[in-house]
C-alpha positions as CSV (number, residue, x, y, z in Angstrom):
1,M,0.3,33.0,-15.9
2,I,0.7,31.4,-12.5
3,D,-2.5,32.1,-10.4
4,L,-3.6,30.6,-7.0
5,K,-6.1,28.2,-8.7
6,L,-3.4,26.7,-10.8
7,F,-0.9,26.4,-7.8
8,L,-3.6,24.7,-5.6
9,A,-4.6,22.4,-8.4
10,L,-0.8,21.6,-9.1
11,I,-0.4,20.7,-5.3
12,S,-3.5,18.6,-5.2
13,F,-2.4,16.6,-8.2
14,Y,1.2,16.1,-6.9
15,F,-0.1,15.0,-3.6
16,V,-2.5,12.5,-4.8
17,M,0.2,11.1,-7.4
18,F,3.0,11.0,-4.7
19,V,0.9,9.6,-1.8
20,T,-0.6,6.8,-3.7
21,P,1.0,3.4,-4.0
22,G,3.6,2.9,-6.7
23,P,7.5,1.7,-7.1
24,N,8.8,4.4,-4.9
25,N,6.3,4.0,-2.0
26,A,6.7,0.2,-2.0
27,M,10.5,0.5,-1.8
28,L,10.4,3.1,0.9
29,T,8.2,1.0,3.0
30,A,10.6,-2.1,2.8
31,S,13.5,0.2,3.5
32,G,11.7,1.8,6.6
33,I,11.0,-1.7,7.9
34,K,14.6,-3.0,7.2
35,F,16.8,0.1,8.0
36,G,14.6,2.7,9.8
37,F,13.6,6.1,9.0
38,R,17.1,7.9,9.5
39,R,18.9,5.5,7.2
40,T,16.2,5.7,4.5
41,L,16.6,9.6,4.2
42,P,19.1,9.6,1.3
43,H,16.5,7.5,-0.4
44,L,13.7,9.9,0.4
45,I,15.7,12.8,-0.8
46,G,16.9,11.1,-3.9
47,I,13.3,10.6,-5.1
48,P,12.3,14.3,-5.5
49,S,15.9,15.1,-6.6
50,G,15.7,12.8,-9.6
51,H,12.1,13.7,-10.2
52,I,12.5,17.6,-10.4
53,V,15.3,16.9,-13.1
54,Q,12.7,14.7,-14.8
55,I,10.0,17.1,-14.8
56,A,12.3,19.9,-16.1
57,L,13.4,17.7,-19.0
58,V,9.8,16.9,-19.9
59,C,8.8,20.6,-19.8
60,L,11.9,21.3,-21.8
61,G,10.6,19.1,-24.6
62,L,11.7,15.5,-23.8
63,G,8.0,14.7,-23.7
64,K,7.9,15.1,-27.3
65,I,10.4,12.2,-27.9
66,F,8.0,10.0,-26.1
67,Q,5.3,10.9,-28.3
68,I,7.5,10.3,-31.4
69,Y,9.0,7.0,-30.1
70,P,6.7,5.5,-27.7
71,Q,8.5,2.4,-27.6
72,I,11.0,3.9,-25.2
73,Q,8.4,4.1,-22.6
74,E,7.7,0.4,-23.2
75,I,11.3,-0.5,-22.6
76,L,11.4,1.6,-19.4
77,K,8.2,-0.1,-18.2
78,Y,10.1,-3.6,-18.5
79,I,13.3,-2.2,-16.9
80,C,11.3,-1.0,-14.0
81,A,9.2,-4.1,-13.7
82,I,12.4,-6.3,-13.7
83,Y,14.1,-4.2,-11.0
84,L,10.9,-4.4,-8.8
85,L,10.9,-8.2,-9.3
86,Y,14.6,-8.2,-8.2
87,L,13.9,-6.1,-5.1
88,G,11.0,-8.4,-4.3
89,Y,13.1,-11.4,-4.3
90,K,15.8,-9.6,-2.3
91,I,13.3,-8.8,0.5
92,I,12.5,-12.3,1.2
93,G,14.6,-13.4,4.0
94,S,16.2,-10.0,4.2
95,F,14.8,-8.8,7.7
96,N,16.8,-11.4,9.6
97,E,19.6,-10.2,11.8
98,H,22.5,-12.2,10.0
99,N,21.7,-10.5,6.7
100,K,22.0,-6.8,8.0
101,D,25.7,-6.3,7.3
102,S,25.4,-7.6,3.7
103,S,22.5,-5.1,2.7
104,R,22.0,-1.2,2.7
105,P,19.4,1.3,1.8
106,L,19.5,3.1,-1.7
107,K,21.9,5.8,-1.8
108,L,20.7,9.3,-3.0
109,Y,22.0,9.0,-6.5
110,E,20.5,5.5,-7.0
111,A,17.0,6.8,-5.9
112,S,17.4,9.7,-8.3
113,F,18.3,7.5,-11.3
114,F,15.5,5.1,-10.5
115,Q,13.0,8.0,-11.3
116,F,14.2,7.6,-15.0
117,V,13.0,4.1,-15.2
118,N,9.9,4.5,-13.1
119,P,6.8,4.7,-15.5
120,K,4.8,6.4,-12.6
121,A,7.3,9.1,-12.5
122,W,7.3,9.7,-16.3
123,T,3.4,9.8,-16.2
124,I,3.5,12.5,-13.5
125,A,6.1,14.6,-15.4
126,T,4.1,14.3,-18.7
127,M,0.9,15.1,-17.2
128,V,2.3,18.3,-15.4
129,A,3.9,19.3,-18.7
130,S,0.6,19.0,-20.6
131,G,-1.8,20.0,-17.9
132,F,-0.3,22.4,-15.2
133,F,2.5,24.0,-17.2
134,P,1.9,27.8,-17.4
135,R,2.4,28.5,-20.9
136,D,2.1,32.2,-20.9
137,E,4.8,32.5,-18.3
138,N,8.5,32.9,-18.9
139,L,10.0,29.6,-19.6
140,I,12.4,29.4,-16.6
141,I,9.8,30.7,-14.0
142,A,7.3,28.2,-15.3
143,I,9.9,25.3,-14.9
144,L,10.9,26.4,-11.5
145,F,7.2,26.7,-10.6
146,T,6.5,23.1,-11.5
147,T,9.7,21.6,-10.0
148,I,9.8,23.4,-6.7
149,T,6.2,22.7,-6.3
150,A,6.9,18.9,-6.8
151,A,9.9,19.0,-4.5
152,L,7.8,20.8,-1.7
153,V,4.9,18.2,-2.1
154,C,6.8,15.1,-2.9
155,F,9.1,14.9,0.3
156,P,6.5,15.0,2.9
157,S,4.1,12.8,0.8
158,I,6.5,10.0,0.5
159,C,7.9,10.3,4.1
160,L,4.6,8.9,5.2
161,W,5.5,5.5,3.6
162,A,8.9,5.5,5.1
163,L,7.6,6.4,8.5
164,F,4.9,3.8,8.1
165,G,7.7,1.0,7.4
166,S,9.8,2.4,10.3
167,S,6.8,2.2,12.7
168,I,6.3,-1.5,11.7
169,R,9.9,-2.0,12.4
170,L,9.8,-0.7,15.9
171,L,6.5,-2.8,16.5
172,I,7.7,-6.2,15.2
173,K,9.9,-8.4,17.2
174,N,8.5,-11.6,16.4
175,I,10.4,-13.6,13.7
176,K,7.2,-15.1,12.2
177,I,5.5,-11.9,11.7
178,K,8.6,-10.5,10.1
179,K,8.4,-13.3,7.8
180,I,5.0,-12.7,6.9
181,I,5.9,-9.1,6.2
182,E,8.7,-10.0,4.1
183,Y,6.5,-12.0,1.9
184,L,3.6,-9.4,1.6
185,L,6.2,-6.7,0.7
186,A,7.5,-9.1,-1.9
187,F,4.1,-10.0,-3.2
188,L,3.2,-6.2,-3.4
189,L,6.4,-5.4,-5.4
190,F,5.6,-8.4,-7.8
191,I,2.0,-7.1,-8.3
192,T,3.2,-3.6,-8.9
193,A,5.8,-5.0,-11.5
194,I,2.7,-6.8,-13.3
195,I,0.5,-3.9,-13.1
196,I,3.3,-1.8,-14.6
197,V,3.7,-4.2,-17.6
198,I,0.1,-4.7,-18.5
199,N,-0.8,-1.0,-18.2
């Protein structure tokens, strides 16, 4: 049964998981700096769009497949890490004016599909299915409860990172400072990739 305590507990869990650093938030900060908040909106909408499908699939039983074949999650970890390393490499030198025409923010469907190789997103979905899924409730209502709550909490939580990046973009005009930020973001993506692999 869905009660207020479960609802508040789920909101708290989602907020902590979505607002803390991870692959999505590192990418949103970089996109906010490079393209601004408005052009990052498809990326912002794509994350919860993909994630609610992921949560629904895990609640419907996909989580069992990970329990039976844990090596699938290992493979996803490495795919995500390789993608983050690639993004880190692409960030270096990307804030210069002459590169603007050759790059673009992630599209909605790309951000959605990224959730399926993002180990943090799988962890959230699995924890929701095991710890917050109202088992005594009708299956459809229970899945709607977990996914709609995720969408409502995810979007404003991750917006903070895109707004942060966009604010930095407005403040920074100095080329040297832009270079420092490029290398810092690339380094953070490299560190995130390493943490994903070793965890």
